[in-house]
Each structure stands twice: as structure tokens, then as C-alpha cells.
C-alpha positions in Angstrom: 112.8 47.3 174.3 109.5 46.6 176.1 110.4 49.2 178.7 111.2 51.8 176.2 108.0 51.1 174.4 106.0 51.3 177.7 107.8 54.7 178.4 107.0 56.1 175.1 103.3 55.1 175.4 103.1 56.6 178.9 104.8 59.9 177.8 102.5 60.1 174.7 99.4 59.3 176.9 100.4 62.0 179.5 100.9 64.5 176.6 97.5 63.6 175.1 95.9 64.2 178.5 97.5 67.7 179.1 95.3 70.4 177.6 97.1 72.5 174.9 96.1 75.9 175.9 97.4 79.3 175.2 99.6 81.1 177.8 97.0 83.6 178.7 94.4 80.7 179.5 96.9 79.0 181.7 97.6 82.2 183.6 94.0 83.1 184.2 93.2 79.5 185.4 96.3 79.6 187.6 95.3 82.9 189.1 91.8 81.9 189.9 93.1 78.5 191.2 95.6 80.2 193.6 93.1 82.6 194.9 90.4 80.1 195.6 93.0 77.6 197.2 94.2 80.2 199.5 90.7 80.5 201.0 89.8 83.8 199.2 86.0 84.3 198.8 84.7 84.3 195.2 84.0 88.1 195.3 87.5 88.8 196.6 89.2 86.7 193.7 87.3 88.5 191.2 88.0 91.8 192.8 91.7 91.2 192.9 91.7 89.8 189.4 90.0 93.0 188.1 92.3 95.3 190.0 95.5 93.4 188.8 94.4 93.0 185.3 93.8 96.7 184.6 96.7 98.0 186.5 99.0 98.9 183.8 97.0 98.4 180.6 96.6 102.0 179.7 100.4 102.5 180.0 101.0 99.6 177.7 98.3 100.6 175.2 100.0 104.1 174.8 103.4 102.3 174.3 102.4 99.4 172.0 100.0 101.0 169.6 102.6 103.6 168.4 105.3 101.0 168.6 103.4 98.4 166.4 102.5 101.2 164.0 106.1 102.0 163.4 106.8 98.3 162.8 104.0 98.1 160.2 105.2 101.1 158.5 108.8 100.1 158.3 107.9 96.6 157.2 106.4 98.2 154.1 109.2 100.4 153.2 111.8 97.8 152.1 114.5 99.9 153.6 117.3 97.3 152.8 116.7 96.9 149.1 119.6 99.3 148.1 121.8 98.9 151.2 125.1 97.1 151.2 125.6 94.1 153.3 127.8 95.8 156.1 125.5 98.8 156.2 122.6 96.5 156.8 124.5 94.5 159.5 125.3 97.8 161.3 121.8 99.1 161.1 120.3 95.9 162.4 120.3 96.6 166.2 118.5 99.9 165.4 116.1 98.2 163.2 115.3 95.6 165.8 114.6 98.1 168.4 112.7 100.5 166.0 110.5 97.8 164.6 109.8 96.4 168.1 110.3 92.9 166.5 113.4 91.0 165.5 111.4 89.0 162.9 110.2 92.1 161.0 113.7 93.7 161.3 115.5 90.7 159.9 113.0 90.1 157.1 113.3 93.7 156.0 117.1 93.7 156.0 118.0 90.2 154.9 117.6 90.6 151.2 120.5 92.9 151.0 122.5 91.3 153.9 124.3 88.8 151.7 127.0 87.0 153.7 126.2 89.1 156.7 122.9 87.4 157.3 123.9 85.9 160.6 125.4 89.0 161.8 122.1 90.9 161.0 120.1 88.2 162.7 122.1 88.5 166.1 122.2 92.4 165.6 118.3 92.6 165.3 117.9 90.3 168.1 120.2 92.4 170.4 118.8 95.5 169.4 115.2 94.5 170.1 116.1 93.1 173.6 118.2 95.9 174.8 117.7 99.3 172.9 114.9 101.8 173.7 112.0 101.7 173.0 111.8 98.0 172.6 112.7 95.7 175.5 113.7 98.2 178.0 110.6 100.3 177.8 108.3 97.5 177.7 110.0 95.8 180.8 110.2 99.3 182.7 106.4 99.9 182.2 105.6 96.4 183.3 107.6 96.9 186.5 105.9 100.2 187.2 109.0 102.3 187.2 108.2 104.9 184.5 106.6 108.2 184.8 107.7 111.5 186.4 109.2 109.9 189.4 110.6 106.8 187.7 113.6 105.9 185.6 114.4 108.6 183.0 114.1 107.6 179.4 117.5 109.1 178.5 119.1 106.9 181.1 117.5 103.7 179.7 118.5 104.8 176.2 122.1 105.4 177.3 122.4 102.1 179.2 120.9 100.2 176.6 123.4 101.5 174.0 126.3 100.8 176.2 125.3 97.3 177.0 124.3 96.5 173.4 127.7 97.1 172.1 129.4 94.2 173.9 126.4 91.9 173.4 126.1 92.7 169.8 129.9 92.3 169.3 129.6 88.9 170.9 127.0 87.7 168.5 129.1 88.9 165.4 132.2 86.9 166.8 130.1 83.8 167.6 128.7 83.9 164.1 132.2 84.1 162.6 133.4 80.9 164.4 129.9 79.0 164.2 129.7 79.4 160.5 133.4 79.4 159.4 133.0 75.9 157.7 130.1 77.2 155.5 130.5 78.5 152.1 130.1 82.2 152.2 126.8 83.4 150.7 126.9 85.7 147.6 126.7 89.1 148.8 123.9 91.1 147.1 125.4 93.8 144.8 123.8 97.1 145.8 124.9 100.5 146.3 124.0 102.1 149.7 121.1 104.4 149.5 121.8 106.7 152.4 118.8 108.9 151.5 116.3 106.1 151.8 117.9 104.8 155.1 117.8 108.3 156.7 114.2 108.8 155.6 113.1 105.5 157.0 114.9 106.0 160.4 113.8 109.7 160.6 110.9 108.9 163.1 113.5 107.4 165.5 115.7 110.4 165.1 112.8 112.6 166.1 111.9 110.4 168.9 115.4 110.3 170.3 115.7 114.1 170.0 112.5 114.6 171.9 113.7 112.3 174.6 117.0 114.0 175.0 115.3 117.3 175.0 112.9 116.3 177.7 115.8 115.0 179.7 117.7 118.3 179.5 114.7 120.7 179.8 112.6 118.9 182.2 108.9 119.8 182.9 107.8 123.0 181.3 104.3 123.5 182.8 102.9 123.3 179.3 100.8 120.0 179.2 101.0 119.4 175.4 104.7 120.1 175.3 105.4 118.0 178.4 103.6 115.1 176.9 105.6 115.2 173.7 108.8 115.1 175.8 107.6 111.9 177.5 108.3 108.6 176.1 104.7 108.0 175.1 104.4 111.4 173.5 107.7 110.8 171.6 106.6 107.6 170.4 103.3 108.8 169.0 105.1 111.6 167.4 107.4 109.2 165.7 104.6 107.0 164.6 102.7 109.9 163.2 105.7 110.9 161.1 106.0 107.5 159.9 102.4 107.4 158.8 102.8 110.6 157.0 105.7 109.0 155.1 103.4 106.2 154.1 101.2 106.3 151.1 97.7 107.2 152.1 96.2 103.9 150.9 98.4 101.9 153.1 98.0 103.9 156.3 94.8 102.1 157.5 96.3 98.7 157.0 99.2 99.8 159.2 97.0 101.0 161.9 94.9 97.9 161.7 98.0 95.7 162.1 99.1 97.7 165.2 95.6 97.4 166.8 95.6 93.5 166.3 99.1 93.1 167.7 98.4 95.3 170.7 95.1 93.7 171.5 96.5 90.2 171.7 99.5 91.4 174.1 97.3 93.5 176.3 95.3 90.3 177.2 98.5 88.5 178.1 99.8 91.5 180.0 96.4 91.7 182.0 96.4 88.1 183.0 100.1 88.4 184.1 99.4 91.4 186.1 96.3 89.8 187.7 98.5 86.7 188.6 101.1 89.0 190.2 98.5 90.9 192.2 96.9 87.7 193.6 100.3 86.1 194.3 101.4 89.2 196.1 98.3 89.2 198.2 98.8 85.6 199.1 102.6 85.7 199.9 104.8 88.3 201.5 107.9 88.5 199.3 109.8 90.4 201.9 111.1 87.2 203.4 111.5 85.3 200.3 113.7 87.7 198.1 117.4 88.6 198.8 117.8 91.8 200.8 120.7 94.0 200.3 122.4 92.0 197.7 121.6 93.4 194.3 123.7 90.7 192.4 121.7 87.8 193.8 118.4 89.5 193.1 119.6 90.2 189.4 120.5 86.5 188.9 117.0 85.5 190.2 115.3 87.9 187.9 117.6 86.7 185.0 116.7 83.1 185.8 113.0 83.6 186.1 113.0 85.3 182.7 114.9 82.3 181.2 112.1 80.0 182.4 109.3 82.2 180.9 111.3 82.4 177.5 112.0 78.6 177.3 108.3 77.8 178.0 106.8 80.6 175.9 109.2 80.9 172.9 107.9 84.3 171.9 110.2 87.3 173.1 107.4 89.7 173.1 105.0 87.5 175.0 107.9 86.9 177.5 108.2 90.6 178.1 104.7 91.0 178.6 104.3 88.2 181.1 107.4 88.5 183.1 107.5 92.1 184.0 104.1 92.1 186.1 105.2 88.9 187.8 108.7 90.2 188.6 107.5 93.7 189.8 106.8 92.6 193.4 110.4 91.0 193.5 111.9 94.3 192.5 109.9 96.3 195.0 110.5 93.9 197.9 114.4 93.5 197.2 115.0 97.1 196.7 117.5 96.2 193.8 118.6 99.0 191.4 115.6 99.4 189.0 117.7 100.0 185.9 119.7 96.9 186.6 116.6 94.8 187.1 115.1 95.9 183.7 118.3 94.9 181.9 118.6 91.6 183.9 115.2 90.7 182.6 116.0 91.8 179.1 119.2 89.7 179.0 117.4 86.7 180.5 114.9 86.8 177.6 117.9 86.1 175.2 117.8 82.5 176.1 117.2 81.1 173.6 116.4 81.0 170.0 114.9 77.5 169.8 112.3 76.0 167.5 109.4 77.2 169.5 110.3 80.7 168.7 109.3 82.1 165.2 112.6 84.0 164.9 114.4 80.5 164.7 112.4 79.4 161.7 112.8 82.8 160.1 116.5 82.8 160.3 116.9 79.0 159.9 115.1 78.9 156.4 116.9 82.0 155.2 120.5 82.4 156.7 120.8 78.8 157.3 119.0 77.3 154.5 122.1 75.2 153.4 122.6 73.7 156.9 121.2 70.0 156.5 121.7 69.1 160.1 118.9 70.6 162.3 120.8 70.1 165.6 123.7 72.2 164.1 121.4 75.0 163.1 119.9 74.9 166.7 123.5 75.0 168.1 124.4 78.1 166.0 121.4 80.1 166.9 120.8 79.0 170.4 124.5 79.0 171.3 124.8 82.6 169.9 121.8 83.8 172.0 123.1 82.2 175.1 126.6 83.6 174.8 125.3 87.1 174.1 123.1 86.6 177.3 126.0 85.5 179.5 128.4 88.3 178.2 125.7 90.9 178.8 124.9 89.5 182.3 128.7 89.5 183.2 128.9 93.1 182.3 125.8 94.0 184.0 126.8 92.3 187.3 130.5 93.8 187.1 128.9 97.2 186.7 126.5 96.8 189.6 129.3 95.5 191.8 131.7 98.4 191.0 128.8 101.1 191.3 126.3 99.7 193.5 
């Protein structure tokens, strides 16, 4: 008993002496500490930090601002108020990707989901992680593989759709078994309003059309048109259409929300990029990462992302922080870039834990009747882990068959 009491006091004392700092502060301090401990001069450390911090901020700003504008607009449209439960569950992956946030997508869809709330939760989670323009575009930009000579948006879109199908189905099957002992929730009686759903998702149809057209037509030589056919231009077009569908008195609030969310993430992205730049300057990764074995490198990227997600909790912050750090590994290993993007996306599935806001949103809504916290954690975390492992198995099988 005395030993246990002493251990508790020691653990508590250690916890009290460890500063409770935001992720971005830890990354800045770690970056400066690494540079100075490696013998770099003060001016050199600051120079490397500056170069790394601003490396991809412009790219991310053009992606996140319109993405979060879309999310703010859709969160105000109450798109699920007249949709039947099954329709809501089917729309959840698209909503998760389109709103660039599983929390917002689930909150918008759950009022009409009825007994399909857990299906909707896993669907929104999978769509945000694997469907363009959410996880794949954010990770690809962080890895620096977008642009004219990088991965084509249409390829990311197609691969994301194909990978989402088995991952999404896994979540649905898991929810059936994990909640089979629960009394079915009363399904909200509502007639599907296809007109409202079509209007709400019209911006994404426009964006998809522009991306497909860009992949088919290619560069036209007309600057304005070529910009619209790029991911950033297509996103801005979609956000503009969404704003036009919004009452004029609400447009400024949507834009202010987008600016706030973008600003905080840009700070995390900049700090992570600076850390990656300093680390790359200190250590040659050519001898540390696997060469000529794409499967092993993908597993390393998957595991690295899992560590970031478990430590951070937030999926978006994980995407923002992991990609700049993983970029040197992707370059040094020569692994397939598309596979690397989705290995990182799949790693971020693990896990839906209490340090993730998504856990509490679903826990207090879909699992409100669950009295045992451990069981609620098992349902949500177990489903996310199984989704990740199935998706990773599919990805590794495809890479092995078509290297």
C-alpha cells in the first residue's frame, strides 16, 4: 500500500513539473533546441527556422481558407433536417470530406440519422480521412507533391474513393456488432429532401467537375482558366458558390470562422515545417529510411502518424504536423507518393480517444445511453483501429501487386 501511495505521489509530482504547453510551443522549442545542440550558430538556427516555417504556408492558406469557408457554410444549412436515416448515413463520407471536419459533418447529419448514428459517425470519419479535398489534399500539400509536376488531383480523388469503400464498410460492420446489444434508437421520421441535399452539395459537384475537366483538358495556356482547373482554384470556386447560397448577413461570419481556423493551423504547420527543415539539415535520412522497399516505408509512415495522433488527439492538427516531418522520409526513400499520402491518412485513424473532440461529440449523442465509459471507448476506438488496419492491408496489397 505504501509503495502504491509513493508511486502515485511520484507520478503526480512528475506530472505537475512537466509544463502543459500547446503542440506548437513544444515544436518551436524542440526545433530551437535541436539546432543549438547540434552546434549551429544562433543566426543559422534562426535562418533555418525562417526558411522551414514559410516553406508551404502559401500553399496551405489557399487550401484551408476556402475549405473552412465551405465547412462554415454547410454547418449553417442544416442539410440533414429532412433526410432519412439511411440517406444521411450514405451521405456521411462526402459530408466529412466536404466539411473538412468530421465533427461538423456528424453534428449536421446526426439529427436525422436515427438508429444509423454510429454508421454516420464512422462514415464521416472515413470520408474526412480519405476523400479529396480533406485528408489527401492536406497531406499531399504538406509532402510537397502537388502542383503541375506532382500528383494529379483526379488520381487522389479516385484512389481515395476506392480506398474509402472497404474502410467505410468496415466501420458499418463494426458498428453492427459492437452495438448489437443496445436498444435501437428511434429513427427520426422525415422524408428525404433531395432538392435540399443537391443544393447543399452543389459546390462539391462543381469542384469535382473542374478537377476532372482539368485532368482531361490539361494546361490551356490561359492563366485564369488554368487556375480554376487546379485544386486551389476549384476549391475557391466551390467556396464562392457556397457563399452565394448563404444569406448575405451570414457570409461575414463564415469568412471570419474560416480565417480563425486557418490561422491557428498555419502556426502549427509552420512550426512542423521548421522542425522538419532543421532535422533534415542535422541528419542524413538516406541511410536511415528503407530503400527500395515501399511496403516497409509505408508501415513506418503509418506508425509515425499513429504516434502523432495518439499524442495530439486532433485529426486536423495531426495532418498539419505530420506531413512536413514525413516529407524528408518520402523523398529519401523514393516510395510511391500516392501510397505515402494514404499511409499517413490511414495512420491518423488511430484512434478516437477521449483526447479527441470527436470522441465526446459521438459519445454524448450516439452513445448517450452507454453507462460504461470503457465500453464507449472500445466501440469508437475499436472501430477506428479496425478501419485503419483494413485500409492499410488493402493499400499494402495494392502496392505489392502494382509496385
